[in-house]
C-alpha positions as CSV (number, residue, x, y, z in Angstrom):
1,X,4.0,-33.1,5.8
2,X,4.6,-29.3,5.5
3,X,6.7,-27.4,7.9
4,X,5.2,-25.6,10.9
5,X,5.9,-22.1,9.3
6,X,4.2,-23.3,6.0
7,X,1.3,-24.3,8.0
8,X,1.3,-21.2,9.9
9,X,1.7,-19.1,6.9
10,X,-1.3,-20.9,5.4
11,X,-3.6,-20.3,8.6
12,X,-2.6,-16.7,8.8
13,X,-3.4,-16.1,5.0
14,X,-6.8,-17.8,5.4
15,X,-7.5,-15.7,8.6
16,X,-6.5,-12.4,6.9
17,X,-8.7,-13.1,3.6
18,X,-11.7,-14.3,5.3
19,X,-12.7,-10.9,6.6
20,X,-13.2,-7.8,4.2
21,X,-11.1,-5.0,6.0
22,X,-7.8,-6.0,4.4
23,X,-9.5,-5.7,0.9
24,X,-11.0,-2.2,1.8
25,X,-7.5,-1.2,3.3
26,X,-5.8,-2.1,0.2
27,X,-8.7,-0.4,-2.0
28,X,-8.0,2.8,0.0
29,X,-4.2,2.4,-1.0
30,X,-4.9,2.0,-4.4
31,X,-7.3,5.0,-4.5
32,X,-5.1,7.0,-2.8
33,X,-2.1,6.4,-4.9
34,X,-3.6,6.6,-8.2
35,X,-6.0,9.5,-7.1
36,X,-3.0,11.7,-5.8
37,X,-1.1,10.7,-8.7
38,X,-3.8,12.0,-11.0
39,X,-4.4,15.2,-8.9
40,X,-0.6,16.0,-9.2
41,X,-0.5,15.6,-13.1
42,X,-3.5,17.7,-13.4
43,X,-2.0,20.6,-11.4
44,X,1.3,20.2,-12.9
45,X,-0.5,20.5,-16.6
46,X,-2.4,23.5,-15.7
47,X,1.0,25.0,-14.4
48,X,2.4,25.2,-17.6
49,X,0.1,27.9,-18.8
50,X,1.6,30.3,-16.4
51,X,3.8,33.0,-17.6
52,X,6.2,32.9,-14.7
53,X,8.7,30.1,-15.0
54,X,9.2,29.8,-11.4
55,X,5.7,29.0,-10.6
56,X,5.6,26.1,-13.0
57,X,5.1,22.7,-11.5
58,X,7.5,20.0,-12.8
59,X,6.6,16.3,-11.5
60,X,9.1,13.9,-10.3
61,X,8.6,10.2,-9.3
62,X,8.8,11.0,-5.6
63,X,5.9,13.5,-6.0
64,X,3.9,11.3,-8.3
65,X,4.1,8.4,-5.9
66,X,3.4,10.6,-2.8
67,X,0.0,9.1,-2.5
68,X,1.2,5.4,-1.8
69,X,4.4,6.5,0.1
70,X,2.7,9.3,2.3
71,X,-0.8,8.3,2.8
72,X,-0.9,4.7,1.4
73,X,1.7,3.7,4.1
74,X,-0.5,5.0,7.1
75,X,-3.5,2.8,5.8
76,X,-0.8,0.1,5.6
77,X,-0.1,0.5,9.2
78,X,-3.8,0.4,10.2
79,X,-4.1,-2.9,8.2
80,X,-1.3,-4.2,10.1
81,X,-2.9,-3.1,13.3
82,X,-6.2,-4.7,12.2
83,X,-4.5,-8.0,11.5
84,X,-3.4,-8.2,15.0
85,X,-6.2,-6.6,17.2
86,X,-9.1,-8.2,15.2
87,X,-8.1,-11.7,16.9
88,X,-8.1,-10.2,20.1
89,X,-11.3,-8.5,19.7
90,X,-13.1,-11.8,18.9
91,X,-11.1,-14.0,21.0
92,X,-9.4,-16.0,18.1
93,X,-5.9,-15.6,19.4
94,X,-6.5,-18.2,22.1
95,X,-7.3,-20.8,19.4
96,X,-4.3,-19.5,17.3
97,X,-1.9,-20.3,20.1
98,X,-3.6,-23.6,21.3
99,X,-3.2,-24.5,17.5
100,X,0.6,-23.3,17.4
101,X,2.1,-22.4,20.8
102,X,5.3,-21.2,19.3
103,X,4.0,-17.4,19.9
104,X,7.2,-16.0,18.3
105,X,6.5,-18.0,15.1
106,X,2.8,-17.1,14.7
107,X,3.8,-13.1,15.3
108,X,6.6,-13.4,12.8
109,X,4.6,-15.1,10.0
110,X,1.9,-12.6,10.4
111,X,4.5,-10.0,10.1
112,X,6.1,-11.1,7.1
113,X,2.6,-11.9,5.3
114,X,1.7,-8.2,5.9
115,X,4.9,-7.1,4.8
116,X,5.0,-9.0,1.6
117,X,1.4,-7.8,0.9
118,X,2.2,-4.1,1.5
119,X,5.4,-4.4,-0.5
120,X,3.6,-5.9,-3.5
121,X,0.7,-3.4,-3.3
122,X,2.8,-0.2,-2.9
123,X,5.3,-1.2,-5.3
124,X,2.6,-2.0,-8.2
125,X,0.6,1.0,-7.2
126,X,3.7,3.4,-7.1
127,X,4.6,2.3,-10.7
128,X,0.9,2.9,-11.8
129,X,0.7,6.1,-10.1
130,X,4.0,7.4,-12.0
131,X,2.6,6.5,-15.2
132,X,-1.0,8.0,-14.4
133,X,0.7,11.3,-13.3
134,X,3.1,11.2,-16.5
135,X,0.0,10.8,-18.8
136,X,-2.0,13.5,-17.2
137,X,0.8,15.9,-16.8
138,X,1.8,16.0,-20.6
139,X,5.1,15.7,-22.1
140,X,6.4,19.4,-20.6
141,X,5.3,19.2,-17.0
142,X,6.2,15.3,-16.9
143,X,9.4,15.6,-18.5
144,X,11.3,14.7,-15.2
145,X,9.2,11.5,-14.9
146,X,11.4,8.9,-15.7
147,X,12.1,5.7,-13.9
């Protein structure tokens, strides 16, 4: 017999993956992260043709990952809010608390699940965005893009 925490984790994972909004939110995070990195890489490459050295734009990893760390985190907050509010909207929260009356366990497991998903997605997309920006920036503009 599994522990109540693992049973709650399974139930929350099923509830989260049975609707499409988490997948759309994660797709938006990926698109924002990689798209912003591609845009920054292209801008950095085009700035290398300028004669003025001060006007040139050299990418760093924190700038390349701004799409994830800035805009992607906002979408992740929306995903976290949707994971809780959708249960209240459809009245599933009553069933959840009848099945598991330990409310603090349910909310803790839900928070941990969203946190782990967010950490994995933002970590992977952050790394990909650095490599995309480095590829598009070229060797001169992307010289500071090292991990």
